[in-house]
Structure formats: C-alpha cells, structure tokens
C-alpha positions in Angstrom: -77.9 -47.7 -15.1 -78.2 -50.1 -18.1 -78.0 -47.6 -20.7 -74.2 -46.9 -19.6 -73.5 -49.3 -21.7 -71.6 -48.6 -24.2 -69.7 -45.7 -21.9 -65.6 -46.6 -21.5 -63.9 -45.4 -18.2 -61.2 -44.8 -17.4 -59.9 -45.6 -13.2 -56.5 -44.7 -12.5 -55.7 -45.4 -8.7 -52.2 -46.6 -7.1 -54.6 -48.3 -4.1 -55.6 -52.0 -6.1 -58.2 -52.7 -4.0 -60.3 -49.2 -4.7 -59.2 -50.3 -8.4 -61.3 -53.6 -7.9 -64.8 -52.2 -5.2 -64.9 -49.5 -8.4 -64.5 -51.6 -11.5 -66.4 -54.2 -9.8 -69.7 -52.2 -9.5 -69.2 -50.1 -12.7 -69.3 -52.7 -15.1 -72.3 -54.0 -12.9 -74.3 -51.3 -14.5 -72.9 -51.2 -17.8 -70.3 -50.1 -18.6 -66.9 -50.6 -20.1 -63.6 -50.3 -17.5 -60.3 -50.1 -18.2 -58.2 -49.8 -14.9 -54.3 -49.0 -14.4 -52.2 -48.5 -11.1 -50.1 -45.5 -11.9 -50.6 -42.2 -15.2 -47.6 -43.8 -17.5 -50.1 -46.7 -17.6 -53.1 -45.2 -18.0 -51.9 -42.8 -20.9 -50.7 -47.1 -22.9 -54.5 -47.6 -22.2 -56.1 -44.1 -22.7 -54.2 -44.2 -26.1 -56.2 -48.0 -27.2 -59.1 -47.3 -25.5 -60.6 -43.7 -26.3 -62.3 -43.9 -22.8 -64.7 -41.3 -22.3 -64.6 -40.6 -18.8 -61.3 -41.3 -16.9 -61.6 -41.2 -12.9 -58.2 -40.4 -11.8 -56.9 -40.5 -8.3 -54.2 -37.1 -7.4 -51.8 -37.9 -4.9 -49.8 -41.1 -6.9 -46.2 -42.2 -7.3 -44.6 -40.7 -10.4 -47.2 -39.2 -12.4 -49.6 -37.6 -10.0 -53.3 -37.1 -11.1 -53.0 -33.2 -11.7 -50.2 -34.2 -14.6 -51.6 -36.9 -15.5 -55.7 -35.0 -16.0 -53.5 -32.3 -18.4 -51.5 -34.7 -20.9 -54.9 -36.4 -21.8 -56.6 -33.3 -21.6 -54.2 -32.5 -24.6 -54.9 -35.6 -26.3 -58.4 -35.3 -26.2 -60.2 -32.5 -24.8 -64.1 -34.1 -25.3 -62.5 -36.4 -22.2 -64.2 -36.3 -19.1 -62.5 -36.0 -15.8 -63.0 -36.6 -12.4 -60.5 -36.0 -9.7 -59.8 -38.3 -6.9 -57.9 -36.7 -3.7 -58.2 -37.8 -0.1 -57.3 -34.3 1.3 -60.7 -31.9 0.9 -58.4 -28.5 0.1 -59.9 -26.3 -2.0 -56.3 -25.5 -3.9 -55.8 -28.5 -5.2 -59.6 -28.6 -6.5 -58.7 -24.8 -7.7 -56.1 -27.1 -8.9 -57.4 -29.8 -10.5 -60.6 -27.8 -13.1 -57.3 -24.8 -13.4 -56.3 -27.3 -15.4 -59.7 -29.1 -17.3 -60.4 -31.7 -14.4 -64.6 -31.5 -14.9 -65.4 -32.7 -11.1 -64.0 -33.7 -7.8 -64.5 -35.7 -6.0 -62.8 -36.1 -2.1 -62.4 -39.3 -1.2 -64.2 -41.8 1.3 -67.6 -41.2 -1.3 -70.4 -43.3 -2.0 -70.2 -44.9 -5.0 -74.2 -43.9 -5.6 -72.5 -40.5 -5.2 -69.8 -41.1 -8.0 -72.4 -42.8 -10.5 -74.4 -39.5 -9.8 -70.9 -38.0 -10.5 -70.7 -39.7 -13.7 -74.1 -39.2 -15.2 -73.9 -35.3 -15.0 -70.4 -35.3 -17.5 -72.2 -38.3 -20.1 -75.6 -35.7 -19.5 -73.1 -32.4 -20.9 -70.4 -34.0 -22.8 -71.5 -37.3 -24.6 -75.7 -36.4 -23.8 -75.8 -39.4 -26.7 -74.2 -41.9 -24.9 -77.3 -42.3 -22.2 -79.7 -43.3 -24.9 -83.3 -41.6 -23.7 -82.5 -38.2 -21.0 -85.0 -37.2 -19.0 -85.4 -33.5 -18.0 -89.1 -32.1 -16.6 -91.5 -32.3 -19.7 -88.4 -32.9 -22.4 -87.0 -36.5 -23.3 -83.9 -35.8 -24.9 -83.4 -40.1 -27.2 -79.7 -38.6 -28.6 -79.6 -42.0 -30.8 -82.8 -41.3 -32.8 -81.6 -37.2 -32.2 -85.3 -36.7 -31.8 -86.2 -33.9 -28.1 -90.1 -34.6 -26.8 -91.5 -31.8 -24.5 -95.1 -33.4 -23.2 -95.1 -36.0 -24.6 -95.0 -34.9 -27.9 -92.1 -34.6 -30.1 -90.7 -31.4 -31.8 -90.0 -30.6 -35.7 -86.6 -29.7 -35.3 -83.9 -28.2 -37.2 -80.9 -30.0 -36.5 -79.2 -27.4 -35.4 -82.1 -26.1 -33.6 -82.1 -29.3 -32.0 -78.5 -29.0 -30.4 -79.0 -25.7 -29.3 -82.1 -27.1 -27.2 -80.6 -29.7 -26.7 -77.8 -27.4 -24.6 -80.9 -25.2 -22.8 -82.2 -28.3 -21.3 -79.2 -30.1 -20.8 -77.7 -26.8 -18.8 -81.4 -26.0 -17.5 -81.3 -23.8 -14.4 -78.0 -21.8 -15.8 -78.0 -18.5 -17.5 -75.7 -19.5 -21.3 -74.6 -16.6 -23.0 -74.2 -15.8 -26.8 -71.0 -16.9 -27.4 -71.0 -19.9 -24.6 -74.1 -20.9 -26.5 -72.3 -19.9 -30.3 -68.8 -21.3 -29.2 -71.0 -24.7 -27.9 -73.9 -24.6 -31.3 -72.2 -23.5 -34.2 -68.4 -24.0 -33.3 -65.6 -21.4 -32.0 -65.1 -20.3 -35.5 -68.4 -19.4 -36.7 -68.3 -15.8 -38.6 -71.7 -14.9 -38.1 -73.1 -12.1 -35.9 -75.1 -13.5 -32.4 -77.9 -12.2 -33.3 -79.0 -15.8 -35.1 -79.4 -16.9 -31.8 -82.0 -14.7 -31.6 -83.4 -15.6 -34.3 -83.1 -19.5 -33.6 -84.8 -19.4 -30.5 -87.6 -17.3 -31.4 -88.2 -20.5 -33.4 -87.7 -22.9 -30.0 -89.8 -20.6 -28.4 -92.1 -21.0 -31.5 -92.2 -24.0 -31.8 -92.8 -24.9 -28.0 -95.7 -22.6 -27.1 -93.7 -20.6 -25.1 -95.2 -17.6 -25.9 -94.7 -15.8 -22.7 -91.5 -16.8 -22.8 -92.0 -19.2 -19.0 -89.8 -22.0 -21.0 -86.6 -20.3 -22.2 -85.9 -17.5 -20.2 -84.1 -13.6 -22.2 -82.0 -12.3 -18.9 -81.2 -8.4 -20.2 -77.6 -9.1 -20.8 -76.7 -11.8 -18.7 -78.8 -14.3 -22.0 -80.8 -17.7 -22.0 -82.2 -19.9 -19.0 -84.2 -23.0 -19.8 -86.2 -23.9 -16.6 -88.9 -27.3 -16.4 -92.2 -25.5 -16.0 
C-alpha cells in the first residue's frame, strides 16, 4: 500500500513490543507514524501531529483507550479511530463505537487485517489521500477530483463528484436522503430533500443508467450503488 504516503497514523499502546512491531510495519507501507505509550502522551503527540487515523489500545494505565477516544473525538471530528482490545466482549465493542470509534479489533490480529481496516477507514473518510481507489468499474482519483466509469472520465460538477464518490465508496449500503444531504451538502443545508433526486437523475444520465441498475432507488429508504 505504497499509495499511503502522506497518511499520518498515531499508535497508542502501553506494550513496547507491539508499538515497535506495528510502527515498523506501517512505516514500511508508506505511512507517517508516531507512537505514544499512554493517553497523556498521545494527546500531546496528536495536537502536533494531526493524525488521520488513531489506533488505540483499550487497556492502558491511567487514561484508557475509551477516555482517549472521547477526548480525541472532541478535538478532531474527522479523525478515524480504530480500537484494539485483548477482550472479545460485546459490551466493550458497543462502548467503543458509541463514543466515536470507527472500528474495533481484538488481539491477537494479523498485520494484513489491520492494513485492510486502515484502508477501509481512509477510503470512507479520506478518499483523496489514497490517490486512485478502484471499486468495480469505477476509479476514483481523489487528487484529481476525477471519477472514471469503465475507463471513461465522467464530466461531473463538484457536487456531482462528491455525491457519486460517496455513493460508490459506500457501495452495497442503502444511503438515505438525510445521510446524503449531511455528507454532500452539509448539516446546515437549508434546502429541500428533493435536490438529491435531481442530482441522482443527472448522475444516471451521465452513467447511461437508464434501467437504474447502477444507482438503485429503494422506496422509503434511499439509494444504493451496485457495482455492475
């Protein structure tokens, strides 16, 4: 994953051998990495480093991973957070996700699995950092703000680009109009929900999606992209 250059990761764990192993592996993958052995140190590092992804151990002396996650979330809402724990307990997972964590991994885990989880968070929250992202017949180039469908560049307005990118990255998921409005137009958008229908219609025309096989409408629920 050498396309990860420029992506900043913060690793927080009180076990030195885990920190060293993950740090070396992630640096080798092209990430910029900073580490911290506890919550207090992590806060100081994060303030200066501004990570895109924070990987936090739950069980640490002093400030635990839950408290640290809550603090980091209050400072930087765009940050992606992956929690690590030695306990496979539903209550822990629910607690972590409820305070703002984006993903949860149980120790021991494979390095490849961690990479996959990081990539998933970046595709979802920072697609431009990964350069070109391939999703079926789509190619999303976040740096050029360009989307190709079956190797043809789509002529998109800025809003059409943001909307199609959001739909494609979340392919297979049903996205409601309020979710789309919040992500693409912003939470303070004061217009009508029907604006989504107008832009969906335009995207379908540009994709040649007359039968709505690519962007599907699920009545009363929202829209879903299928990678056909």
